[in-house]
C-alpha positions as CSV (number, residue, x, y, z in Angstrom):
1,X,-39.8,67.4,-8.1
2,X,-38.2,71.4,-6.3
3,X,-37.5,71.3,-2.9
4,X,-39.2,74.3,-2.9
5,X,-42.6,73.6,-3.6
6,X,-44.9,70.7,-2.1
7,X,-46.3,69.4,-5.2
8,X,-48.8,66.2,-4.4
9,X,-47.4,62.5,-3.8
10,X,-46.9,60.4,-7.2
11,X,-48.3,57.1,-7.2
12,X,-47.5,54.7,-8.6
13,X,-50.7,51.8,-10.1
14,X,-51.2,48.4,-9.0
15,X,-50.2,46.9,-12.2
16,X,-46.7,49.4,-12.5
17,X,-46.0,47.8,-8.5
18,X,-46.3,44.0,-9.2
19,X,-44.1,44.1,-12.2
20,X,-41.8,46.1,-9.5
21,X,-41.9,43.1,-7.4
22,X,-41.8,40.4,-9.5
23,X,-38.5,42.1,-11.5
24,X,-37.1,41.8,-8.0
25,X,-37.2,45.6,-7.3
26,X,-39.9,46.0,-4.8
27,X,-39.6,49.4,-3.3
28,X,-40.1,49.8,0.7
29,X,-44.0,49.0,1.4
30,X,-45.5,50.3,4.3
31,X,-49.3,49.6,5.8
32,X,-50.6,52.6,6.9
33,X,-54.0,51.0,7.9
34,X,-54.8,49.1,11.0
35,X,-53.6,45.9,12.4
36,X,-56.9,44.2,12.1
37,X,-57.1,45.4,8.9
38,X,-53.3,45.0,7.8
39,X,-53.8,40.3,8.8
40,X,-56.8,40.6,6.9
41,X,-55.2,40.9,4.0
42,X,-51.8,43.2,2.3
43,X,-49.0,42.7,0.3
44,X,-46.7,40.0,1.2
45,X,-43.7,41.7,2.0
46,X,-45.2,44.9,3.8
47,X,-44.8,46.3,7.0
48,X,-47.6,47.4,8.9
49,X,-47.5,50.6,10.4
50,X,-50.4,52.5,11.8
51,X,-50.7,55.8,10.1
52,X,-50.8,56.8,14.3
53,X,-47.8,55.1,15.1
54,X,-46.6,56.3,11.7
55,X,-47.2,60.4,12.6
56,X,-45.9,59.7,16.3
57,X,-42.4,57.3,15.4
58,X,-41.9,59.6,11.8
59,X,-38.3,60.9,13.5
60,X,-37.5,57.0,14.2
61,X,-39.1,55.4,11.0
62,X,-36.7,58.2,8.6
63,X,-33.4,56.4,9.0
64,X,-34.4,53.4,8.1
65,X,-36.2,54.2,4.6
66,X,-33.9,56.0,2.9
67,X,-34.7,54.3,-0.2
68,X,-37.8,54.0,-3.0
69,X,-41.2,54.0,-0.6
70,X,-44.7,53.1,-1.6
71,X,-47.6,53.9,1.1
72,X,-50.6,51.8,1.3
73,X,-53.8,52.2,2.7
74,X,-57.7,50.8,1.9
75,X,-58.3,53.9,-0.7
76,X,-55.7,55.7,-0.4
77,X,-56.6,58.3,1.5
78,X,-54.1,57.7,4.6
79,X,-51.7,56.7,2.1
80,X,-51.5,60.2,1.5
81,X,-52.2,61.3,4.8
82,X,-49.2,59.7,6.1
83,X,-47.1,61.4,3.1
84,X,-47.3,64.4,4.1
85,X,-46.2,63.4,7.8
86,X,-42.8,61.5,6.4
87,X,-42.5,64.4,3.7
88,X,-42.7,66.8,6.7
89,X,-40.1,64.9,8.7
90,X,-37.5,65.5,5.4
91,X,-38.2,61.8,3.8
92,X,-37.7,62.1,0.0
93,X,-38.8,59.2,-2.8
94,X,-42.4,58.6,-1.3
95,X,-45.4,57.6,-3.6
96,X,-48.8,56.2,-2.7
97,X,-50.0,53.0,-4.3
98,X,-52.1,54.3,-6.4
99,X,-56.0,52.9,-5.3
100,X,-54.4,51.3,-1.9
101,X,-56.1,47.6,-1.5
102,X,-58.4,47.9,-3.3
103,X,-57.0,47.9,-6.5
104,X,-54.6,45.5,-5.6
105,X,-57.0,43.1,-5.2
106,X,-58.9,44.3,-8.4
107,X,-56.3,43.9,-10.6
108,X,-54.9,40.5,-9.6
109,X,-51.9,40.7,-7.4
110,X,-51.0,39.1,-4.7
111,X,-52.5,38.7,-1.3
112,X,-51.5,37.3,2.1
113,X,-54.7,36.9,3.9
114,X,-55.9,36.0,7.3
115,X,-59.4,36.2,9.2
116,X,-62.3,38.4,7.5
117,X,-63.2,41.4,8.9
118,X,-64.8,44.8,8.2
119,X,-63.0,47.2,7.1
120,X,-62.8,50.4,8.6
121,X,-64.6,52.3,6.2
122,X,-67.5,50.2,6.7
123,X,-67.7,50.3,10.0
124,X,-68.3,54.3,9.4
125,X,-71.3,53.3,7.2
126,X,-72.9,51.1,9.3
127,X,-72.2,53.4,12.6
128,X,-73.8,56.3,10.7
129,X,-76.5,54.8,9.8
130,X,-77.8,52.5,12.5
131,X,-77.3,56.4,14.4
132,X,-79.2,57.8,11.6
133,X,-81.8,55.5,11.8
134,X,-82.4,54.9,15.1
135,X,-83.1,58.4,15.7
136,X,-84.6,59.0,13.2
137,X,-87.2,55.7,14.0
138,X,-87.0,57.6,18.2
139,X,-87.6,61.2,16.6
140,X,-90.7,60.5,15.6
141,X,-91.8,59.7,19.3
142,X,-89.1,62.1,21.2
143,X,-88.7,65.4,19.6
144,X,-85.7,66.6,19.5
145,X,-83.9,63.2,18.7
146,X,-83.8,63.9,15.3
147,X,-80.8,66.8,15.3
148,X,-78.5,64.0,16.5
149,X,-78.6,62.3,13.5
150,X,-78.4,65.6,11.4
151,X,-74.9,65.9,13.6
152,X,-73.9,63.5,12.4
153,X,-75.0,64.4,9.1
154,X,-73.1,67.3,9.8
155,X,-69.3,64.7,10.9
156,X,-69.6,62.8,8.1
157,X,-70.0,66.1,5.9
158,X,-67.2,67.5,7.2
159,X,-65.3,63.7,6.9
160,X,-65.3,64.3,3.5
161,X,-64.5,67.7,3.6
162,X,-61.7,67.5,4.6
163,X,-60.3,63.7,4.5
164,X,-60.5,62.9,7.4
165,X,-62.5,60.7,10.0
166,X,-63.3,61.5,13.8
167,X,-65.0,58.1,13.8
168,X,-62.9,55.3,11.6
169,X,-60.6,57.2,14.4
170,X,-62.6,56.1,17.3
171,X,-63.4,53.1,15.5
172,X,-59.7,52.1,15.0
173,X,-58.7,52.0,18.5
174,X,-61.9,49.6,19.5
175,X,-60.6,46.0,20.3
176,X,-62.1,44.4,16.3
177,X,-59.6,47.1,15.0
178,X,-56.8,46.8,17.2
179,X,-55.5,42.8,16.3
180,X,-52.0,42.5,17.5
181,X,-50.3,45.8,17.8
182,X,-46.8,45.9,16.1
183,X,-44.1,47.1,17.7
184,X,-42.1,50.4,16.5
185,X,-39.2,48.4,17.1
186,X,-39.6,45.3,15.8
187,X,-40.6,47.0,12.0
188,X,-37.3,48.4,12.9
189,X,-35.7,45.9,13.1
190,X,-36.8,44.9,9.8
191,X,-36.2,47.5,7.7
192,X,-33.0,47.4,9.0
193,X,-32.6,43.7,8.1
194,X,-34.7,44.2,4.6
195,X,-32.5,45.2,1.3
């Protein structure tokens, strides 16, 4: 990896990560999903540092992440954003779990489970679909209402092209998704005390 270029984040397959964990050579695992998603299911030994918290406190985290770090999210998109934020702050040795928790679970790797909840992507599909359906039906009686559904469609198209989702960001702020918020000081203390 050249210091002058900005390569795409390297990834680590679930099979290889699981092998490293079994051999006692596990890298630091930072799960950047919402606390609600993390408490539903996560990789044993991972630390929950939601993406917005990571961005806000990346300077504080840097001094405690000097070895290999693997970033985890649901499918890899948020982890790639976290990689950009940490790499931009000067942290080397970053990798993204290829396929995220979806791939980890599909590989049959161990997880810690909590109460079941819908993941953020499913919530976005429900809200967007409901708004489009409702405005389409109401638009039959009230001219112009269908344009709200059109705006939602435009927003989803932009989300796909930019690999960001404003609706997802807004939904992540709901109490349902927040769950017990990780305290950055506690996370840093755990990082400091774990070899």
